[in-house]
C-alpha positions in Angstrom: -97.0 -24.5 4.0 -95.3 -21.8 5.3 -95.2 -22.8 8.7 -93.7 -26.3 7.6 -90.8 -25.2 5.0 -89.9 -22.1 7.6 -89.5 -25.5 10.4 -87.4 -27.2 7.6 -85.5 -23.9 7.0 -84.8 -23.5 10.9 -84.1 -27.1 11.4 -81.4 -27.4 8.3 -80.2 -23.9 10.4 -79.9 -25.7 13.1 -78.4 -29.0 11.7 -75.7 -27.2 10.3 -74.4 -24.9 13.1 -74.4 -28.4 14.9 -72.6 -30.2 12.5 -70.0 -27.2 11.7 -66.2 -28.5 13.2 -63.6 -26.4 14.8 -60.4 -26.0 13.0 -57.5 -26.2 15.0 -54.1 -23.3 14.5 -50.7 -24.3 14.6 -48.2 -22.7 16.2 -44.6 -23.4 15.1 -42.0 -22.2 18.5 -38.4 -21.8 18.0 -35.5 -20.3 19.9 -31.7 -20.8 20.4 -29.8 -21.2 23.6 -26.3 -19.1 23.2 -23.2 -18.5 25.7 -23.5 -14.7 26.8 -19.9 -13.1 26.0 -20.6 -9.8 27.1 -20.2 -6.7 25.4 -16.5 -6.1 24.8 -15.9 -2.7 22.7 -12.8 0.0 21.7 -12.8 3.3 22.8 -10.3 5.9 21.6 -9.2 8.9 23.4 -9.8 10.9 20.0 -12.4 11.1 17.8 -10.4 12.8 15.2 -6.3 13.1 14.6 -5.3 16.4 13.6 -2.4 15.6 12.3 -0.9 19.6 11.8 0.7 21.4 9.0 4.3 20.3 8.3 6.6 21.4 5.0 6.4 18.3 2.7 9.9 18.0 2.8 10.4 17.1 6.2 7.7 14.3 6.3 9.3 10.7 6.7 9.0 8.1 3.9 6.3 5.4 4.3 9.2 2.9 3.8 10.6 4.5 7.2 10.4 1.6 10.0 10.9 2.1 12.7 9.5 6.1 12.3 11.3 8.3 14.9 8.0 8.7 16.7 10.0 10.2 20.1 11.2 12.6 17.8 9.8 16.0 18.3 10.8 16.6 14.9 8.2 14.3 13.6 4.2 14.1 12.7 3.4 11.7 14.5 0.2 11.8 16.8 -0.1 9.3 19.8 -3.7 7.2 19.7 -4.6 5.7 23.0 -7.4 2.6 22.2 -9.1 1.1 25.6 -10.5 -2.1 25.3 -13.6 -2.6 28.1 -16.7 -4.2 28.9 -18.0 -7.4 30.9 -16.9 -9.7 27.7 -13.6 -8.7 27.9 -11.5 -11.3 28.8 -7.7 -11.4 27.8 -7.0 -15.1 28.6 -8.2 -18.2 27.0 -11.8 -18.2 27.1 -13.1 -21.6 27.3 -16.7 -20.6 27.9 -16.9 -18.3 25.5 -14.7 -20.3 22.7 -12.2 -18.4 22.1 -8.5 -18.6 22.8 -7.5 -14.9 22.5 -8.7 -11.6 21.4 -6.5 -9.6 18.6 -7.1 -5.8 17.8 -7.7 -4.6 14.1 -6.9 -1.3 12.1 -9.3 -1.5 9.2 -9.0 1.6 6.5 -8.4 1.7 3.0 -4.7 0.9 2.5 -2.4 2.4 -0.6 -1.4 0.0 -3.5 2.4 0.4 -2.4 2.3 -0.2 1.3 -0.7 -2.0 3.5 1.0 0.2 6.6 -0.5 3.3 4.9 -4.1 5.0 5.0 -4.6 6.4 1.7 -5.4 10.4 1.2 -9.7 10.0 0.4 -9.3 13.8 -0.7 -9.3 14.7 -3.9 -9.3 18.1 -6.1 -7.6 20.9 -5.9 -6.8 21.4 -2.3 -5.8 17.3 -1.7 -1.7 16.5 -1.1 -0.6 13.9 -3.9 2.0 11.4 -3.0 1.0 11.1 0.4 -0.8 9.0 2.6 -1.1 8.3 6.6 1.2 5.8 8.1 0.0 3.2 11.0 2.6 2.2 13.6 2.8 0.6 17.4 4.0 2.5 20.6 7.6 1.6 19.4 7.4 2.8 16.3 7.3 0.1 14.0 4.5 -0.3 11.2 1.1 -2.4 11.6 -0.3 -4.2 8.8 -3.7 -2.6 8.1 -6.6 -4.9 7.7 -4.8 -7.5 10.0 -4.9 -8.7 13.2 -2.4 -7.5 15.8 -2.5 -9.1 19.5 -2.1 -6.9 22.4 -1.7 -7.9 26.4 -4.3 -5.6 28.2 -6.9 -3.4 28.0 -4.1 -0.2 26.6 -3.4 -0.3 23.3 -0.9 3.0 21.9 -0.3 3.5 18.3 0.7 6.5 16.5 -0.7 8.1 13.1 1.8 9.8 10.9 1.7 11.8 7.8 4.1 9.5 5.4 5.0 10.0 1.6 4.7 7.4 -0.8 7.9 6.5 -2.6 8.0 6.6 -6.0 5.1 8.9 -6.8 4.7 13.1 -7.8 4.2 14.8 -4.4 2.0 18.1 -4.2 1.2 20.3 -1.1 -1.9 20.0 0.0 -4.2 18.4 2.7 -4.3 14.3 3.5 -7.7 12.8 5.3 -8.0 9.4 5.7 -10.5 7.2 7.7 -10.0 3.9 9.9 -11.7 1.3 12.1 -10.4 0.2 15.3 -12.0 -2.7 16.2 -11.3 -6.1 18.4 -11.7 -9.7 17.2 -12.1 -12.8 19.4 -10.2 -16.0 18.1 
């Protein structure tokens, strides 16, 4: 009897093994094809701009346009932005679906003028009523947080301390932050 039970047990195990089904696994594959636009980046000749120490009574007003940037009394500092890379095409590029490239200077602008970076310093050492104006090579105001066209890989612009109109003034330190980037449109 033990032998018959053992034989039945072994035969049922073999039947279960023979009757087992293979279960397939499903693999989903996704991908995308894009056009290589290549890299195109902005390099600045300065990572920090020292605007220097100036008598607060000789700082130009933020309303001055154009700023006398070539005047030795101006506290303006010239910045050179160069645009380079395999993906920099300054003309209509049908392969990569853009007509032109523009530059953008992004930063926190003062409430009274979109061409002046706000003084981000606070506390007793901070100047009050002053900011940092941004101007093109000819001294004309550049609007912050807006694109502007440029013709080749070299762009020059000025930054200068400026006095904000209709605000109280206090001598002190000025600090601002800006990001320079390119936009393909």
